[in-house]
C-alpha positions as CSV (number, residue, x, y, z in Angstrom):
1,M,-33.0,-30.7,-4.7
2,S,-33.7,-27.6,-6.7
3,E,-32.8,-27.4,-10.4
4,A,-30.1,-24.8,-9.8
5,I,-28.5,-27.0,-7.1
6,R,-28.6,-30.1,-9.2
7,C,-27.0,-28.2,-12.1
8,R,-24.3,-26.6,-9.9
9,L,-23.3,-30.2,-8.8
10,L,-22.9,-31.2,-12.4
11,V,-20.7,-28.1,-13.1
12,R,-18.6,-28.7,-10.0
13,N,-18.0,-32.4,-10.9
14,S,-17.1,-31.6,-14.5
15,L,-15.1,-28.4,-14.0
16,D,-11.7,-29.7,-15.1
17,D,-13.2,-31.1,-18.4
18,V,-15.1,-27.8,-18.9
19,V,-11.9,-25.7,-18.4
20,E,-9.9,-28.0,-20.8
21,S,-12.5,-27.5,-23.5
22,L,-12.7,-23.8,-22.8
23,N,-8.9,-23.5,-23.3
24,H,-9.3,-25.4,-26.6
25,R,-11.8,-22.8,-27.8
26,L,-9.5,-19.9,-26.7
27,R,-6.9,-21.4,-29.0
28,G,-9.5,-21.2,-31.8
29,G,-10.4,-24.9,-31.8
30,Q,-13.9,-25.7,-33.0
31,A,-14.9,-22.1,-32.5
32,N,-17.9,-22.4,-34.8
33,D,-19.5,-24.9,-32.4
34,V,-20.1,-22.1,-29.9
35,R,-20.9,-19.3,-32.3
36,A,-24.7,-19.6,-31.9
37,I,-24.4,-19.6,-28.1
38,V,-22.2,-16.6,-27.7
39,T,-24.3,-14.7,-30.3
40,R,-27.4,-15.3,-28.3
41,L,-25.5,-14.1,-25.2
42,G,-24.1,-11.0,-27.1
43,Q,-25.4,-7.6,-26.6
44,G,-28.6,-7.2,-28.5
45,G,-28.4,-10.9,-29.7
46,R,-25.4,-10.0,-32.0
47,E,-22.2,-11.9,-32.4
48,P,-19.6,-10.4,-30.0
49,H,-17.0,-8.2,-31.8
50,W,-14.1,-10.4,-30.5
51,F,-15.5,-13.7,-31.8
52,E,-14.4,-13.5,-35.5
53,Q,-10.8,-13.0,-34.5
54,L,-11.0,-15.8,-32.0
55,S,-12.5,-18.2,-34.6
56,R,-10.0,-17.2,-37.3
57,D,-6.7,-16.7,-35.4
58,G,-7.2,-18.4,-32.1
59,A,-6.6,-15.0,-30.4
60,L,-8.5,-12.0,-29.0
61,P,-8.3,-8.3,-29.7
62,N,-6.8,-5.9,-27.3
63,L,-9.2,-6.1,-24.4
64,D,-9.2,-4.8,-20.8
65,G,-9.5,-7.1,-17.8
66,K,-13.3,-6.4,-17.4
67,S,-13.9,-7.3,-21.1
68,I,-11.9,-10.5,-20.7
69,G,-14.2,-11.4,-17.8
70,S,-17.2,-11.0,-20.1
71,V,-15.5,-13.2,-22.8
72,L,-14.8,-16.0,-20.3
73,E,-18.4,-15.8,-19.0
74,M,-19.9,-16.3,-22.5
75,L,-17.4,-19.1,-23.4
76,F,-17.9,-20.8,-20.1
77,V,-21.7,-20.8,-20.6
78,A,-21.2,-22.2,-24.1
79,E,-19.1,-25.0,-22.6
80,L,-21.7,-25.8,-20.0
81,E,-24.4,-25.9,-22.6
82,L,-22.4,-28.2,-24.9
83,G,-21.0,-30.2,-22.0
84,P,-22.4,-31.2,-18.6
85,L,-25.7,-29.4,-19.1
86,A,-26.3,-30.4,-22.7
87,N,-30.1,-31.0,-23.4
88,D,-30.9,-30.1,-19.7
89,S,-34.3,-28.5,-19.0
90,I,-32.6,-25.5,-17.4
91,L,-31.2,-24.3,-20.8
92,P,-30.7,-21.8,-22.3
93,L,-28.6,-20.1,-19.7
94,K,-28.4,-16.4,-19.3
95,V,-25.5,-14.1,-18.3
96,N,-26.8,-11.3,-16.2
97,P,-24.4,-9.7,-13.7
98,A,-26.8,-6.9,-13.1
99,R,-28.9,-9.2,-11.1
100,G,-26.1,-9.7,-8.6
101,V,-25.0,-13.1,-9.9
102,D,-23.4,-13.8,-13.2
103,L,-25.4,-16.9,-14.2
104,P,-28.8,-16.4,-12.5
105,D,-30.3,-19.7,-13.8
106,L,-27.6,-21.6,-11.8
107,E,-27.3,-19.0,-9.0
108,L,-23.6,-19.2,-9.8
109,G,-20.9,-16.5,-10.1
110,V,-17.9,-16.6,-12.4
111,K,-14.7,-14.8,-11.3
112,S,-11.7,-14.4,-13.6
113,P,-8.6,-13.1,-11.8
114,S,-5.2,-13.0,-13.5
115,E,-1.8,-13.6,-12.0
116,N,-2.3,-10.9,-9.5
117,Y,-5.2,-13.1,-8.1
118,C,-7.5,-10.2,-7.5
119,T,-10.9,-9.1,-8.7
120,S,-13.1,-6.1,-7.7
121,E,-16.6,-7.0,-6.5
122,P,-19.8,-5.1,-5.5
123,Y,-19.9,-4.2,-1.8
124,F,-23.2,-4.9,0.0
125,S,-22.4,-5.6,3.6
126,A,-19.1,-5.7,5.7
127,Y,-20.3,-9.0,7.2
128,E,-19.7,-10.7,3.9
129,R,-16.1,-10.8,5.1
130,L,-17.2,-13.5,7.6
131,I,-20.4,-15.1,6.2
132,G,-19.4,-15.0,2.5
133,S,-21.7,-14.6,-0.5
134,A,-25.2,-15.8,-1.1
135,H,-24.0,-17.6,-4.3
136,D,-21.3,-20.2,-5.1
137,C,-18.8,-19.3,-7.7
138,V,-16.3,-20.7,-10.2
139,V,-12.9,-19.0,-10.2
140,L,-11.0,-19.1,-13.5
141,L,-7.4,-18.0,-13.0
142,T,-6.0,-16.7,-16.3
143,D,-2.6,-15.7,-17.7
144,Y,-4.0,-12.3,-18.8
145,Q,-1.3,-10.2,-17.2
146,T,1.4,-12.1,-19.2
147,A,-0.6,-12.7,-22.3
148,K,-1.5,-9.0,-22.8
149,R,2.2,-8.0,-23.3
150,Q,2.2,-9.7,-26.6
151,R,0.0,-9.4,-29.7
152,P,-2.2,-11.0,-30.6
153,L,-3.7,-11.8,-27.2
154,R,-3.7,-15.5,-26.7
155,L,-5.4,-16.1,-23.3
156,Q,-5.6,-19.4,-21.3
157,V,-7.1,-20.5,-18.0
158,L,-4.3,-21.7,-15.8
159,Q,-6.3,-23.2,-13.0
160,S,-9.9,-23.3,-11.7
161,R,-11.6,-23.7,-8.4
162,Y,-15.3,-24.2,-7.4
163,L,-16.1,-22.2,-4.2
164,E,-19.1,-22.4,-2.0
165,G,-20.7,-19.1,-1.2
166,S,-19.5,-19.2,2.4
167,Q,-15.9,-19.8,1.2
168,L,-16.0,-16.2,-0.4
169,A,-15.0,-14.8,2.9
170,D,-11.7,-13.7,4.5
171,K,-9.6,-16.7,5.4
172,N,-7.7,-15.1,8.3
173,L,-10.7,-13.3,9.9
174,C,-12.9,-16.4,9.6
175,E,-10.3,-18.5,11.3
176,I,-10.1,-16.0,14.2
177,A,-13.9,-15.8,14.4
178,R,-14.3,-19.5,14.4
179,A,-11.6,-19.9,17.1
180,I,-13.1,-17.4,19.5
181,R,-16.8,-18.0,18.8
182,P,-17.5,-20.6,21.5
183,W,-15.7,-18.6,24.2
184,L,-17.4,-15.3,23.2
185,L,-20.8,-16.9,23.2
186,G,-20.1,-18.3,26.6
187,H,-19.7,-14.7,27.8
188,G,-22.9,-13.4,26.2
189,E,-24.1,-12.7,22.6
190,D,-23.7,-9.0,23.0
191,R,-20.0,-9.4,23.5
192,A,-19.7,-11.7,20.6
193,K,-21.5,-9.2,18.4
194,R,-19.1,-6.5,19.3
195,A,-16.1,-8.6,18.5
196,F,-17.6,-9.8,15.3
197,K,-18.5,-6.4,14.2
198,F,-14.9,-5.4,14.6
199,L,-13.6,-8.3,12.6
200,A,-16.0,-7.5,9.8
201,H,-15.1,-3.9,9.6
202,I,-11.3,-3.9,10.4
203,N,-8.9,-1.9,8.2
204,Q,-5.7,-4.1,8.5
205,S,-3.4,-1.3,7.3
206,D,-4.4,0.7,10.5
207,W,-1.7,0.1,13.2
208,L,-4.0,0.1,16.2
209,A,-6.7,-2.1,14.4
210,K,-4.0,-4.7,13.6
211,K,-2.8,-4.8,17.2
212,L,-6.5,-5.0,18.5
213,L,-6.9,-8.0,16.0
214,L,-4.1,-9.8,17.8
215,L,-5.8,-9.2,21.1
216,V,-9.2,-10.2,19.9
217,H,-7.6,-13.5,18.6
218,E,-6.2,-14.0,22.1
219,I,-9.2,-12.7,24.0
220,S,-9.6,-15.8,26.1
221,S,-6.0,-15.9,27.1
222,A,-4.7,-15.1,30.7
223,E,-4.1,-11.6,31.8
224,A,-0.3,-12.0,31.6
225,S,-0.5,-13.2,28.0
226,I,-2.6,-10.2,27.0
227,D,-0.4,-7.8,28.8
228,A,2.7,-9.2,26.9
229,I,1.0,-8.5,23.6
230,I,0.3,-5.0,24.6
231,D,4.0,-4.5,25.8
232,S,5.2,-5.9,22.5
233,A,2.9,-3.5,20.6
234,A,4.3,-0.6,22.6
235,L,7.9,-1.5,21.4
236,D,6.6,-1.8,17.9
237,F,4.9,1.6,18.1
238,A,8.3,3.2,18.9
239,R,10.1,1.3,16.1
240,S,7.4,2.0,13.6
241,N,7.3,5.7,14.2
242,M,11.2,5.9,13.9
243,R,11.0,4.3,10.6
244,L,8.1,6.4,9.4
245,Q,10.0,9.5,10.5
246,R,13.0,8.5,8.5
247,E,10.7,7.9,5.5
248,D,9.1,11.3,6.1
249,K,5.6,9.7,6.4
250,P,2.8,10.5,8.8
251,L,3.4,9.0,12.3
252,I,1.1,6.7,14.2
253,P,-0.8,8.9,16.6
254,D,0.2,8.8,20.2
255,E,-3.6,8.2,21.0
256,S,-3.3,4.8,19.3
257,L,-0.8,3.7,21.9
258,R,-2.7,5.3,24.8
259,N,-5.8,3.4,23.7
260,L,-3.9,0.1,23.7
261,L,-2.3,0.7,27.0
262,A,-5.7,1.6,28.5
263,I,-6.7,-2.1,28.2
264,K,-4.1,-3.0,31.0
265,E,-6.2,-0.9,33.3
266,V,-9.4,-2.9,32.9
267,N,-10.3,-6.1,34.6
268,P,-11.1,-8.6,33.2
269,R,-8.9,-7.7,30.3
270,Y,-11.4,-8.9,27.6
271,I,-13.8,-6.1,28.6
272,G,-11.0,-3.6,27.9
273,I,-10.2,-5.2,24.6
274,L,-13.9,-5.1,23.5
275,D,-14.2,-1.5,24.7
276,Q,-11.2,-0.5,22.5
277,T,-12.5,-2.3,19.4
278,E,-15.8,-0.3,19.9
279,N,-13.8,3.0,20.2
280,W,-11.9,2.1,17.1
281,M,-15.2,1.4,15.2
282,T,-16.6,4.7,16.3
283,D,-13.5,6.6,15.2
284,A,-13.1,4.7,11.8
285,W,-16.7,4.2,10.9
286,G,-19.0,6.4,12.8
287,E,-22.7,5.5,12.3
288,A,-21.7,3.5,9.2
289,G,-20.3,0.7,11.4
290,R,-23.5,-1.0,12.1
291,S,-24.2,-4.2,14.1
292,P,-25.2,-7.3,12.2
293,N,-28.8,-7.7,11.2
294,D,-30.8,-10.8,12.3
295,R,-29.9,-12.8,9.2
296,E,-26.3,-11.9,9.4
297,W,-26.1,-12.8,13.1
298,R,-27.7,-16.2,12.6
299,E,-25.2,-17.0,9.9
300,M,-22.3,-16.0,12.1
301,L,-23.7,-18.1,15.0
302,D,-24.4,-21.1,12.9
303,G,-22.5,-20.8,9.7
304,P,-19.1,-22.6,8.9
305,L,-17.0,-19.4,8.9
306,N,-14.9,-21.2,6.4
307,G,-13.6,-18.4,4.1
308,V,-10.6,-19.2,1.9
309,I,-9.8,-15.8,0.2
310,G,-8.5,-12.4,1.2
311,M,-11.0,-9.5,1.4
312,S,-10.4,-5.8,1.8
313,F,-12.5,-2.9,0.9
314,A,-12.6,0.7,-0.4
315,L,-15.5,1.6,-2.6
316,Q,-15.7,-2.1,-3.6
317,W,-14.6,-5.4,-2.3
318,R,-11.2,-6.5,-3.4
319,Y,-11.2,-10.3,-3.5
320,N,-7.7,-12.0,-3.4
321,F,-7.7,-15.6,-4.5
322,R,-4.0,-16.1,-3.9
323,S,-4.4,-18.6,-1.1
324,C,-6.7,-20.7,-3.3
325,F,-4.1,-21.2,-6.1
326,A,-0.6,-20.4,-4.7
327,G,-1.0,-21.7,-1.1
328,V,0.1,-18.3,0.2
329,D,-1.5,-16.8,3.3
330,V,-3.3,-13.5,2.7
331,A,-3.6,-12.5,6.4
332,D,-1.3,-9.5,6.1
333,E,-2.9,-8.0,3.0
334,D,-3.2,-4.2,3.2
335,E,-6.6,-2.6,2.7
């Protein structure tokens, strides 16, 4: 067992106690105990500008969400060094998000969403939606959205979770991928790759993509069941465009419906479904919609596909941790 793995296990097993102590510091309790550690972690080895007010008033200055994340990272490291990792040979810990992981010594990320449950994260590969991150992470859900309405800012961590790297993937898409993986592989790896490429790249705010997602989920079903989904989608197409017209919004293109209906002309139906997911990929992504590389494909073949969050993307990933804390499904989250 590596040093990082051993220490992550200590962090995981003591997370509740660490967060309780962290909240005590955020109220100003025994703040001087962590002064030396946060000073070491501060820019240029200087005491952070927010620490004096925290130690004096048990409050923080007016900070934005990104700065709050940095505050929590430093205080979290301080609690680890004074708590479960005290006197451990891995100390002192560093905070260095530029290396791709917040706590590189532990190979551990720290995420700090507020009551909207969301954070923005660097985008590396669309396949992270299925295979997750290379690193585990601690998620600290704060009351920042509420606390920032009053001055001074008195922040608390409401709940915490420890997530393995593979869990930092899209819950709904992983459930679909896991369900269809055996059937797809029984019909050839090339077909499985096409389906998984679509799942990784899907824009769930796109009408056609969402209907294709339903069909991919039911790809092993009988012809009649697949046709029933398509017929239902045709009715929804008409209803949706009537609503959009009333709201003076752009209509769903007729081509989207034609592409969906074309599946009923192909036997077996699963070939038609995969052909249309490929067509959607070409239209939506062009050459940027690549197939998985060897490492990504091995992880999709053998990995747990056990994501627990919502993931959508624009220029960055948008992680949604709502299902981890509120028990609410994020399957219908817009991009």
